[in-house]
Short mmCIF file of the C-alpha atoms (twelve columns), coordinates in Angstrom:
data_MODEL
# 
_entry.id   MODEL 
# 
loop_
_atom_site.group_PDB 
_atom_site.id 
_atom_site.type_symbol 
_atom_site.label_atom_id 
_atom_site.label_alt_id 
_atom_site.label_comp_id 
_atom_site.label_asym_id 
_atom_site.label_seq_id 
_atom_site.Cartn_x 
_atom_site.Cartn_y 
_atom_site.Cartn_z 
_atom_site.pdbx_PDB_model_num 
ATOM 1   C CA . MET A 1   100.440 126.295 142.758 1 
ATOM 2   C CA . SER A 2   101.750 125.324 139.179 1 
ATOM 3   C CA . GLU A 3   100.667 127.623 136.107 1 
ATOM 4   C CA . SER A 4   98.564  125.075 134.643 1 
ATOM 5   C CA . SER A 5   96.628  124.541 138.017 1 
ATOM 6   C CA . SER A 6   96.341  128.409 138.497 1 
ATOM 7   C CA . LEU A 7   95.008  128.641 134.812 1 
ATOM 8   C CA . HIS A 8   92.517  125.728 135.656 1 
ATOM 9   C CA . HIS A 9   91.455  127.582 138.856 1 
ATOM 10  C CA . ARG A 10  90.791  130.825 136.964 1 
ATOM 11  C CA . THR A 11  88.812  129.257 134.052 1 
ATOM 12  C CA . PHE A 12  86.540  127.431 136.775 1 
ATOM 13  C CA . LEU A 13  85.923  130.791 138.600 1 
ATOM 14  C CA . LEU A 14  85.112  132.526 135.505 1 
ATOM 15  C CA . LEU A 15  82.738  129.765 134.408 1 
ATOM 16  C CA . LEU A 16  81.337  129.782 137.771 1 
ATOM 17  C CA . VAL A 17  80.737  133.591 137.446 1 
ATOM 18  C CA . VAL A 18  79.216  133.189 133.886 1 
ATOM 19  C CA . VAL A 19  76.758  130.426 134.712 1 
ATOM 20  C CA . THR A 20  75.699  132.302 137.862 1 
ATOM 21  C CA . ILE A 21  74.768  135.536 135.854 1 
ATOM 22  C CA . ALA A 22  73.181  133.535 133.201 1 
ATOM 23  C CA . PHE A 23  71.049  131.710 135.918 1 
ATOM 24  C CA . GLY A 24  70.082  134.860 137.732 1 
ATOM 25  C CA . TRP A 25  69.184  136.587 134.311 1 
ATOM 26  C CA . LEU A 26  67.081  133.638 133.492 1 
ATOM 27  C CA . LEU A 27  65.091  133.929 136.792 1 
ATOM 28  C CA . TRP A 28  64.827  137.784 136.488 1 
ATOM 29  C CA . PRO A 29  61.205  137.717 134.882 1 
ATOM 30  C CA . PHE A 30  60.049  136.050 138.022 1 
ATOM 31  C CA . TYR A 31  62.342  137.454 140.514 1 
ATOM 32  C CA . GLY A 32  59.356  138.742 142.722 1 
ATOM 33  C CA . ALA A 33  57.873  135.178 142.727 1 
ATOM 34  C CA . VAL A 34  61.364  133.747 143.743 1 
ATOM 35  C CA . PHE A 35  61.934  136.280 146.361 1 
ATOM 36  C CA . TRP A 36  58.703  136.153 148.225 1 
ATOM 37  C CA . GLY A 37  58.893  132.203 147.803 1 
ATOM 38  C CA . ALA A 38  62.048  132.416 149.668 1 
ATOM 39  C CA . ILE A 39  61.051  135.007 152.280 1 
ATOM 40  C CA . LEU A 40  57.804  133.048 153.065 1 
ATOM 41  C CA . ALA A 41  59.972  129.981 153.554 1 
ATOM 42  C CA . ILE A 42  62.176  131.614 155.846 1 
ATOM 43  C CA . ILE A 43  59.414  133.125 158.109 1 
ATOM 44  C CA . PHE A 44  57.392  129.777 158.151 1 
ATOM 45  C CA . ALA A 45  60.395  127.399 158.762 1 
ATOM 46  C CA . PRO A 46  60.091  127.204 162.493 1 
ATOM 47  C CA . LEU A 47  56.237  126.266 162.107 1 
ATOM 48  C CA . GLN A 48  57.327  123.659 159.380 1 
ATOM 49  C CA . ARG A 49  59.831  122.075 161.785 1 
ATOM 50  C CA . ARG A 50  57.416  121.752 164.405 1 
ATOM 51  C CA . LEU A 51  54.622  120.265 162.126 1 
ATOM 52  C CA . VAL A 52  57.194  117.709 161.061 1 
ATOM 53  C CA . ALA A 53  58.013  116.746 164.388 1 
ATOM 54  C CA . ARG A 54  54.672  116.244 165.208 1 
ATOM 55  C CA . ILE A 55  53.262  113.959 162.369 1 
ATOM 56  C CA . GLY A 56  56.125  111.814 162.717 1 
ATOM 57  C CA . GLY A 57  58.966  113.311 160.120 1 
ATOM 58  C CA . ARG A 58  56.792  113.363 157.283 1 
ATOM 59  C CA . ARG A 59  58.168  116.358 155.272 1 
ATOM 60  C CA . ASN A 60  55.775  116.438 152.349 1 
ATOM 61  C CA . LEU A 61  52.995  116.528 154.618 1 
ATOM 62  C CA . GLY A 62  54.208  119.097 156.770 1 
ATOM 63  C CA . ALA A 63  55.073  121.238 153.720 1 
ATOM 64  C CA . LEU A 64  51.785  120.919 152.402 1 
ATOM 65  C CA . ILE A 65  49.976  121.779 155.537 1 
ATOM 66  C CA . THR A 66  52.386  124.846 155.827 1 
ATOM 67  C CA . LEU A 67  51.651  126.017 152.512 1 
ATOM 68  C CA . LEU A 68  47.737  125.920 153.116 1 
ATOM 69  C CA . LEU A 69  48.380  128.133 156.094 1 
ATOM 70  C CA . VAL A 70  50.254  130.268 154.110 1 
ATOM 71  C CA . LEU A 71  47.252  130.594 151.716 1 
ATOM 72  C CA . LEU A 72  44.614  131.080 154.385 1 
ATOM 73  C CA . LEU A 73  46.565  133.464 156.849 1 
ATOM 74  C CA . VAL A 74  48.575  135.625 154.151 1 
ATOM 75  C CA . ILE A 75  47.654  135.430 150.586 1 
ATOM 76  C CA . LEU A 76  43.915  135.260 150.850 1 
ATOM 77  C CA . PRO A 77  43.311  138.082 152.863 1 
ATOM 78  C CA . LEU A 78  45.877  140.169 150.694 1 
ATOM 79  C CA . VAL A 79  43.923  139.184 147.645 1 
ATOM 80  C CA . ALA A 80  40.569  140.502 149.277 1 
ATOM 81  C CA . ILE A 81  42.328  143.715 150.421 1 
ATOM 82  C CA . SER A 82  43.554  144.482 146.974 1 
ATOM 83  C CA . GLY A 83  40.408  143.823 145.400 1 
ATOM 84  C CA . SER A 84  38.525  146.122 147.790 1 
ATOM 85  C CA . LEU A 85  41.268  148.906 147.551 1 
ATOM 86  C CA . VAL A 86  41.060  148.961 143.810 1 
ATOM 87  C CA . ASN A 87  37.461  149.042 143.776 1 
ATOM 88  C CA . GLU A 88  37.382  152.221 146.321 1 
ATOM 89  C CA . GLY A 89  40.305  153.908 144.420 1 
ATOM 90  C CA . ALA A 90  38.022  153.715 141.096 1 
ATOM 91  C CA . ASN A 91  35.104  155.211 143.237 1 
ATOM 92  C CA . LEU A 92  37.126  157.874 144.688 1 
ATOM 93  C CA . TYR A 93  38.494  158.786 141.147 1 
ATOM 94  C CA . GLN A 94  34.813  159.023 139.865 1 
ATOM 95  C CA . SER A 95  33.847  161.093 142.865 1 
ATOM 96  C CA . ILE A 96  36.844  163.562 142.081 1 
ATOM 97  C CA . LYS A 97  36.043  163.359 138.426 1 
ATOM 98  C CA . SER A 98  32.417  164.399 138.802 1 
ATOM 99  C CA . GLY A 99  32.962  167.206 141.461 1 
ATOM 100 C CA . GLU A 100 31.407  165.320 144.251 1 
ATOM 101 C CA . LEU A 101 34.842  165.431 146.026 1 
ATOM 102 C CA . ASN A 102 36.886  168.594 145.532 1 
ATOM 103 C CA . PHE A 103 40.007  168.775 147.153 1 
ATOM 104 C CA . GLY A 104 40.874  172.113 145.727 1 
ATOM 105 C CA . ALA A 105 37.751  173.609 147.583 1 
ATOM 106 C CA . TYR A 106 38.760  171.632 150.634 1 
ATOM 107 C CA . PHE A 107 42.019  173.500 150.509 1 
ATOM 108 C CA . GLN A 108 40.765  176.890 149.789 1 
ATOM 109 C CA . GLN A 109 38.441  176.666 152.598 1 
ATOM 110 C CA . ALA A 110 41.383  175.719 155.039 1 
ATOM 111 C CA . MET A 111 43.605  178.478 153.534 1 
ATOM 112 C CA . ALA A 112 40.632  181.158 154.013 1 
ATOM 113 C CA . ALA A 113 40.625  180.003 157.680 1 
ATOM 114 C CA . LEU A 114 44.095  180.963 158.384 1 
ATOM 115 C CA . PRO A 115 44.930  184.182 160.453 1 
ATOM 116 C CA . PRO A 116 46.566  187.086 158.238 1 
ATOM 117 C CA . SER A 117 50.068  186.687 159.752 1 
ATOM 118 C CA . VAL A 118 50.209  183.255 158.248 1 
ATOM 119 C CA . HIS A 119 49.012  184.722 154.863 1 
ATOM 120 C CA . ASP A 120 51.726  187.459 155.219 1 
ATOM 121 C CA . LEU A 121 54.409  184.478 155.744 1 
ATOM 122 C CA . LEU A 122 53.218  182.357 152.794 1 
ATOM 123 C CA . ALA A 123 53.368  185.644 150.468 1 
ATOM 124 C CA . ARG A 124 57.172  185.867 151.803 1 
ATOM 125 C CA . PHE A 125 57.989  182.385 150.379 1 
ATOM 126 C CA . ASP A 126 55.679  183.002 147.197 1 
ATOM 127 C CA . LEU A 127 52.946  180.482 148.335 1 
ATOM 128 C CA . ALA A 128 50.160  182.928 148.391 1 
ATOM 129 C CA . ASP A 129 49.008  182.249 145.109 1 
ATOM 130 C CA . ILE A 130 46.009  180.043 146.309 1 
ATOM 131 C CA . PRO A 131 44.390  179.593 142.897 1 
ATOM 132 C CA . SER A 132 47.549  177.966 141.495 1 
ATOM 133 C CA . LEU A 133 48.136  175.800 144.586 1 
ATOM 134 C CA . GLN A 134 44.524  174.759 144.486 1 
ATOM 135 C CA . GLN A 135 44.964  173.829 140.822 1 
ATOM 136 C CA . LYS A 136 47.999  171.629 141.534 1 
ATOM 137 C CA . LEU A 137 46.447  170.083 144.590 1 
ATOM 138 C CA . SER A 138 43.429  168.978 142.290 1 
ATOM 139 C CA . ALA A 139 45.417  167.770 139.566 1 
ATOM 140 C CA . GLY A 140 47.602  165.712 142.022 1 
ATOM 141 C CA . ALA A 141 44.777  164.132 143.641 1 
ATOM 142 C CA . MET A 142 43.153  163.257 140.334 1 
ATOM 143 C CA . GLN A 143 46.261  161.761 139.107 1 
ATOM 144 C CA . ALA A 144 46.551  159.647 142.122 1 
ATOM 145 C CA . SER A 145 43.004  158.319 142.122 1 
ATOM 146 C CA . GLN A 146 43.418  157.829 138.250 1 
ATOM 147 C CA . PHE A 147 46.280  155.481 139.082 1 
ATOM 148 C CA . LEU A 148 44.455  153.511 141.467 1 
ATOM 149 C CA . ALA A 149 41.502  153.250 139.197 1 
ATOM 150 C CA . THR A 150 43.499  152.026 136.313 1 
ATOM 151 C CA . GLN A 151 45.085  149.277 138.308 1 
ATOM 152 C CA . ALA A 152 41.858  147.283 137.838 1 
ATOM 153 C CA . LEU A 153 42.431  147.267 133.976 1 
ATOM 154 C CA . ASN A 154 46.049  146.505 134.609 1 
ATOM 155 C CA . ILE A 155 45.506  143.692 136.758 1 
ATOM 156 C CA . GLY A 156 43.077  142.197 134.085 1 
ATOM 157 C CA . GLN A 157 45.387  142.496 131.410 1 
ATOM 158 C CA . ASP A 158 48.282  140.892 133.313 1 
ATOM 159 C CA . THR A 159 46.123  137.948 134.675 1 
ATOM 160 C CA . PHE A 160 48.103  135.406 132.867 1 
ATOM 161 C CA . GLN A 161 51.448  136.757 134.097 1 
ATOM 162 C CA . PHE A 162 50.237  136.907 137.630 1 
ATOM 163 C CA . VAL A 163 49.053  133.465 137.623 1 
ATOM 164 C CA . ILE A 164 52.234  131.857 136.319 1 
ATOM 165 C CA . SER A 165 54.389  134.071 138.818 1 
ATOM 166 C CA . PHE A 166 51.965  133.244 141.728 1 
ATOM 167 C CA . GLY A 167 51.966  129.463 140.630 1 
ATOM 168 C CA . ILE A 168 55.996  129.583 140.584 1 
ATOM 169 C CA . MET A 169 55.955  131.136 144.319 1 
ATOM 170 C CA . LEU A 170 53.717  128.446 145.512 1 
ATOM 171 C CA . TYR A 171 55.718  125.702 144.137 1 
ATOM 172 C CA . LEU A 172 59.112  126.948 145.013 1 
ATOM 173 C CA . LEU A 173 57.638  127.564 148.421 1 
ATOM 174 C CA . PHE A 174 56.528  124.055 149.148 1 
ATOM 175 C CA . PHE A 175 60.059  122.828 148.013 1 
ATOM 176 C CA . LEU A 176 61.853  125.368 150.167 1 
ATOM 177 C CA . LEU A 177 59.767  124.494 153.375 1 
ATOM 178 C CA . ARG A 178 60.270  120.728 152.633 1 
ATOM 179 C CA . ASP A 179 63.949  120.849 151.874 1 
ATOM 180 C CA . GLY A 180 64.921  124.002 153.542 1 
ATOM 181 C CA . PRO A 181 67.433  122.449 156.056 1 
ATOM 182 C CA . GLN A 182 69.261  120.553 153.349 1 
ATOM 183 C CA . LEU A 183 69.622  123.365 150.673 1 
ATOM 184 C CA . THR A 184 70.907  125.508 153.707 1 
ATOM 185 C CA . ALA A 185 73.618  123.100 154.305 1 
ATOM 186 C CA . ARG A 186 74.735  122.787 150.884 1 
ATOM 187 C CA . LEU A 187 74.937  126.424 150.648 1 
ATOM 188 C CA . LYS A 188 76.856  126.812 153.962 1 
ATOM 189 C CA . ARG A 189 79.387  124.004 152.637 1 
ATOM 190 C CA . ALA A 190 79.674  125.959 149.334 1 
ATOM 191 C CA . MET A 191 80.719  129.373 150.955 1 
ATOM 192 C CA . PRO A 192 84.442  129.752 151.400 1 
ATOM 193 C CA . LEU A 193 84.294  131.249 154.919 1 
ATOM 194 C CA . SER A 194 85.035  130.077 158.410 1 
ATOM 195 C CA . ASN A 195 82.321  128.169 160.175 1 
ATOM 196 C CA . ALA A 196 81.824  130.939 162.602 1 
ATOM 197 C CA . HIS A 197 81.638  133.661 159.801 1 
ATOM 198 C CA . LYS A 198 78.960  131.428 157.968 1 
ATOM 199 C CA . GLN A 199 77.013  131.239 161.272 1 
ATOM 200 C CA . HIS A 200 77.020  134.771 161.789 1 
ATOM 201 C CA . LEU A 201 76.011  135.912 158.405 1 
ATOM 202 C CA . PHE A 202 73.136  133.310 158.028 1 
ATOM 203 C CA . ARG A 203 71.900  134.173 161.703 1 
ATOM 204 C CA . LYS A 204 71.977  137.883 160.745 1 
ATOM 205 C CA . PHE A 205 70.071  136.992 157.339 1 
ATOM 206 C CA . THR A 206 67.344  135.180 158.916 1 
ATOM 207 C CA . THR A 207 66.883  137.585 161.747 1 
ATOM 208 C CA . VAL A 208 66.504  140.659 159.508 1 
ATOM 209 C CA . VAL A 209 64.060  138.935 157.295 1 
ATOM 210 C CA . ARG A 210 61.603  137.588 160.055 1 
ATOM 211 C CA . ALA A 211 62.078  140.888 161.944 1 
ATOM 212 C CA . THR A 212 61.314  143.152 158.816 1 
ATOM 213 C CA . VAL A 213 58.609  141.264 157.379 1 
ATOM 214 C CA . LYS A 214 56.591  140.112 160.453 1 
ATOM 215 C CA . GLY A 215 57.380  143.241 162.787 1 
ATOM 216 C CA . ASN A 216 57.176  145.719 160.031 1 
ATOM 217 C CA . ILE A 217 53.966  144.185 158.511 1 
ATOM 218 C CA . ALA A 218 52.195  143.743 161.927 1 
ATOM 219 C CA . VAL A 219 52.681  147.427 162.663 1 
ATOM 220 C CA . ALA A 220 51.802  148.418 159.148 1 
ATOM 221 C CA . ALA A 221 48.491  146.335 159.419 1 
ATOM 222 C CA . ALA A 222 47.710  147.622 162.745 1 
ATOM 223 C CA . GLN A 223 48.152  151.158 162.181 1 
ATOM 224 C CA . GLY A 224 46.376  151.133 158.926 1 
ATOM 225 C CA . ALA A 225 43.390  149.334 160.420 1 
ATOM 226 C CA . LEU A 226 43.363  151.925 163.246 1 
ATOM 227 C CA . GLY A 227 43.472  154.679 160.799 1 
ATOM 228 C CA . GLY A 228 40.783  153.345 158.528 1 
ATOM 229 C CA . ILE A 229 38.405  152.582 161.459 1 
ATOM 230 C CA . ILE A 230 38.822  156.437 162.894 1 
ATOM 231 C CA . PHE A 231 38.360  157.823 159.371 1 
ATOM 232 C CA . SER A 232 35.270  155.501 159.108 1 
ATOM 233 C CA . ILE A 233 33.851  156.721 162.301 1 
ATOM 234 C CA . LEU A 234 34.384  160.540 161.447 1 
ATOM 235 C CA . SER A 235 32.666  159.985 157.915 1 
ATOM 236 C CA . ILE A 236 35.646  160.452 156.007 1 
ATOM 237 C CA . GLN A 237 35.092  159.244 152.294 1 
ATOM 238 C CA . GLY A 238 37.621  156.514 151.149 1 
ATOM 239 C CA . ALA A 239 38.246  155.252 154.688 1 
ATOM 240 C CA . LEU A 240 39.776  152.170 153.392 1 
ATOM 241 C CA . LEU A 241 41.839  153.675 150.856 1 
ATOM 242 C CA . TRP A 242 43.352  155.952 153.261 1 
ATOM 243 C CA . GLY A 243 43.811  153.139 155.818 1 
ATOM 244 C CA . VAL A 244 45.831  151.257 153.216 1 
ATOM 245 C CA . ILE A 245 47.746  154.287 152.408 1 
ATOM 246 C CA . MET A 246 48.577  154.902 156.262 1 
ATOM 247 C CA . GLY A 247 49.571  151.035 156.367 1 
ATOM 248 C CA . PHE A 248 52.277  151.609 153.503 1 
ATOM 249 C CA . LEU A 249 53.587  154.795 155.143 1 
ATOM 250 C CA . SER A 250 53.904  152.840 158.413 1 
ATOM 251 C CA . LEU A 251 56.753  150.796 156.799 1 
ATOM 252 C CA . LEU A 252 58.765  153.948 156.748 1 
ATOM 253 C CA . PRO A 253 60.254  154.592 160.322 1 
ATOM 254 C CA . ALA A 254 60.120  158.092 161.565 1 
ATOM 255 C CA . ILE A 255 57.242  159.114 158.966 1 
ATOM 256 C CA . GLY A 256 54.611  157.049 159.392 1 
ATOM 257 C CA . ALA A 257 50.789  157.461 159.119 1 
ATOM 258 C CA . GLY A 258 50.799  161.023 160.459 1 
ATOM 259 C CA . LEU A 259 51.496  162.249 157.021 1 
ATOM 260 C CA . ILE A 260 47.900  161.268 156.208 1 
ATOM 261 C CA . TRP A 261 45.721  161.905 159.306 1 
ATOM 262 C CA . ALA A 262 47.706  165.062 160.542 1 
ATOM 263 C CA . PRO A 263 46.729  167.110 157.334 1 
ATOM 264 C CA . VAL A 264 43.071  165.979 157.841 1 
ATOM 265 C CA . ALA A 265 43.026  166.894 161.472 1 
ATOM 266 C CA . ILE A 266 44.398  170.405 160.785 1 
ATOM 267 C CA . TYR A 267 41.837  170.773 158.078 1 
ATOM 268 C CA . PHE A 268 39.039  170.140 160.360 1 
ATOM 269 C CA . LEU A 269 40.442  172.454 163.236 1 
ATOM 270 C CA . LEU A 270 40.763  175.168 160.274 1 
ATOM 271 C CA . THR A 271 37.185  174.879 159.095 1 
ATOM 272 C CA . GLY A 272 35.458  174.631 162.534 1 
ATOM 273 C CA . ALA A 273 34.976  170.832 162.966 1 
ATOM 274 C CA . VAL A 274 36.951  171.470 166.325 1 
ATOM 275 C CA . VAL A 275 35.542  168.035 167.910 1 
ATOM 276 C CA . LYS A 276 36.503  166.107 164.818 1 
ATOM 277 C CA . GLY A 277 39.919  167.430 164.730 1 
ATOM 278 C CA . ALA A 278 40.596  167.068 168.244 1 
ATOM 279 C CA . VAL A 279 39.342  163.504 168.100 1 
ATOM 280 C CA . LEU A 280 41.694  162.674 165.232 1 
ATOM 281 C CA . ILE A 281 44.720  164.172 166.640 1 
ATOM 282 C CA . GLY A 282 44.138  162.377 169.889 1 
ATOM 283 C CA . PHE A 283 43.602  159.059 168.282 1 
ATOM 284 C CA . GLY A 284 46.447  159.756 166.120 1 
ATOM 285 C CA . VAL A 285 49.037  160.599 168.574 1 
ATOM 286 C CA . LEU A 286 47.745  158.174 171.566 1 
ATOM 287 C CA . VAL A 287 46.617  155.047 169.560 1 
ATOM 288 C CA . ILE A 288 48.087  155.200 166.161 1 
ATOM 289 C CA . GLY A 289 51.266  156.592 167.202 1 
ATOM 290 C CA . MET A 290 51.890  154.353 170.190 1 
ATOM 291 C CA . VAL A 291 51.336  151.276 168.208 1 
ATOM 292 C CA . ASP A 292 54.855  151.858 166.652 1 
ATOM 293 C CA . ASN A 293 56.306  152.373 169.929 1 
ATOM 294 C CA . VAL A 294 54.762  149.310 171.627 1 
ATOM 295 C CA . LEU A 295 54.353  146.678 168.768 1 
ATOM 296 C CA . ARG A 296 57.612  147.299 166.960 1 
ATOM 297 C CA . PRO A 297 60.088  146.736 169.984 1 
ATOM 298 C CA . ILE A 298 58.119  143.526 170.618 1 
ATOM 299 C CA . LEU A 299 57.999  142.041 167.240 1 
ATOM 300 C CA . VAL A 300 61.435  143.465 165.981 1 
ATOM 301 C CA . GLY A 301 63.082  144.021 168.847 1 
ATOM 302 C CA . LYS A 302 67.018  145.110 169.058 1 
ATOM 303 C CA . ASP A 303 67.623  141.939 166.715 1 
ATOM 304 C CA . THR A 304 68.320  143.825 163.675 1 
ATOM 305 C CA . LYS A 305 70.827  146.335 165.551 1 
ATOM 306 C CA . MET A 306 70.417  148.980 162.791 1 
ATOM 307 C CA . PRO A 307 69.897  152.647 163.514 1 
ATOM 308 C CA . ASP A 308 66.519  154.278 162.704 1 
ATOM 309 C CA . TYR A 309 68.125  156.450 159.933 1 
ATOM 310 C CA . VAL A 310 69.947  153.530 158.332 1 
ATOM 311 C CA . VAL A 311 66.438  151.400 158.213 1 
ATOM 312 C CA . LEU A 312 64.590  154.529 156.807 1 
ATOM 313 C CA . ILE A 313 67.366  155.130 153.975 1 
ATOM 314 C CA . SER A 314 67.708  151.479 153.347 1 
ATOM 315 C CA . THR A 315 63.905  151.159 152.995 1 
ATOM 316 C CA . LEU A 316 63.414  154.387 150.911 1 
ATOM 317 C CA . GLY A 317 66.230  153.064 148.638 1 
ATOM 318 C CA . GLY A 318 64.982  149.631 148.262 1 
ATOM 319 C CA . MET A 319 61.486  150.795 147.415 1 
ATOM 320 C CA . ALA A 320 62.842  153.208 144.777 1 
ATOM 321 C CA . LEU A 321 64.909  150.387 143.121 1 
ATOM 322 C CA . PHE A 322 62.748  147.174 143.526 1 
ATOM 323 C CA . GLY A 323 59.363  148.887 144.110 1 
ATOM 324 C CA . LEU A 324 57.333  147.172 147.028 1 
ATOM 325 C CA . ASN A 325 59.652  144.426 147.272 1 
ATOM 326 C CA . GLY A 326 62.331  146.772 148.506 1 
ATOM 327 C CA . PHE A 327 60.956  147.336 151.975 1 
ATOM 328 C CA . VAL A 328 62.598  143.857 152.754 1 
ATOM 329 C CA . ILE A 329 65.308  143.881 150.128 1 
ATOM 330 C CA . GLY A 330 66.692  147.387 151.253 1 
ATOM 331 C CA . PRO A 331 67.173  146.837 155.045 1 
ATOM 332 C CA . LEU A 332 68.393  143.354 154.188 1 
ATOM 333 C CA . ILE A 333 71.109  144.462 151.828 1 
ATOM 334 C CA . ALA A 334 72.120  147.170 154.780 1 
ATOM 335 C CA . ALA A 335 72.243  144.472 157.436 1 
ATOM 336 C CA . LEU A 336 74.465  142.298 155.399 1 
ATOM 337 C CA . PHE A 337 76.738  145.259 154.524 1 
ATOM 338 C CA . MET A 338 77.029  146.099 158.385 1 
ATOM 339 C CA . ALA A 339 77.505  142.336 159.088 1 
ATOM 340 C CA . CYS A 340 80.304  141.783 156.554 1 
ATOM 341 C CA . TRP A 341 82.028  145.035 157.903 1 
ATOM 342 C CA . ASP A 342 81.454  143.867 161.416 1 
ATOM 343 C CA . LEU A 343 83.467  140.757 160.527 1 
ATOM 344 C CA . PHE A 344 86.090  142.493 158.556 1 
ATOM 345 C CA . SER A 345 86.832  144.748 161.625 1 
ATOM 346 C CA . PRO A 346 89.155  143.703 164.619 1 
ATOM 347 C CA . ALA A 347 85.913  143.812 166.956 1 
ATOM 348 C CA . SER A 348 84.742  140.711 165.222 1 
ATOM 349 C CA . GLU A 349 86.650  138.618 167.653 1 
ATOM 350 C CA . GLU A 350 84.298  139.888 170.418 1 
ATOM 351 C CA . LEU A 351 81.235  139.571 168.005 1 
ATOM 352 C CA . LEU A 352 81.950  136.090 167.437 1 
ATOM 353 C CA . GLY A 353 83.091  135.075 170.909 1 
ATOM 354 C CA . LYS A 354 86.379  133.700 169.502 1 
ATOM 355 C CA . ARG A 355 89.082  134.430 166.818 1 
ATOM 356 C CA . PRO A 356 87.770  133.447 163.070 1 
ATOM 357 C CA . GLU A 357 90.784  131.450 162.399 1 
ATOM 358 C CA . GLU A 358 89.996  129.143 165.315 1 
ATOM 359 C CA . PRO A 359 89.035  125.487 164.428 1 
ATOM 360 C CA . PRO A 360 84.883  125.907 164.349 1 
ATOM 361 C CA . ALA A 361 82.866  124.221 166.780 1 
ATOM 362 C CA . ALA A 362 80.699  121.205 165.425 1 
ATOM 363 C CA . GLU A 363 77.255  122.201 164.431 1 
# 
């Protein structure tokens, strides 16, 4: 390669990097809308292909029908649940503020029911200052409920931004559903990798997205709904709110909804409500807990091929960096990281079923 040709190549790569970064910076204010438009397109792409085949290859009509189904099955239920959640959070905040709901008093009742040996053990770890712990618990509950209550005001203030992002997501989703195969083919052609490597990375990407979103959301929805139902049956105030919180916690492997129902069950047992405590423990272990063991392998399976601890750490890290979007972004980055290192290792020959440098088979 001549010096002028090499300079031309480096200049072009620099230009490519600069315009790519600039384009990403341009889209960043709406990255959530772009991200979820792409995620929903990947999830509903099989449905779109089946619809197009049934209606004679009319891709516009197929994309429109799929978009309407996404609105009916995904977006409208989420909007309804979010509105009810904010309303219940506001009611819970008012109950705490008025003293009708006193977490500090509940904590004091539970501590008073503990045997002396437990009090001695708490004193060794400087945890026997009940008034201080009671005050901290009440303050924490007040802050959490106040956060939920203020979301109603924030949503009202950010209505314009939300409407724009929502419109961008739907607009992008329509074209990604309609032109998804063509865009994927162009992206594959642009990647400077062998055909086998590209196939492996794209397969890993779509598998992780579908498994993470469909499987984890289904498990979280099931566990949250079951938790809210049992809390409502046991007359626990804010059943919908606690059910949604249990659903969110269910997104984290090895943690789950037990962080909510287990302390409530212990409180029931310590304060003499043995029947309620036993019912909640039995339901939590045998029903809520078994949902994760039964549904997750069916819906997610072993397709992601990631250990639970990697899923847990990547989910927590993703949510810390990207908020709620991180429960998909985190495992996705981890899966692509592992897939790239699998291709880099000598074992990639077995992974791909042939040597990477061999001529690729026709797609």
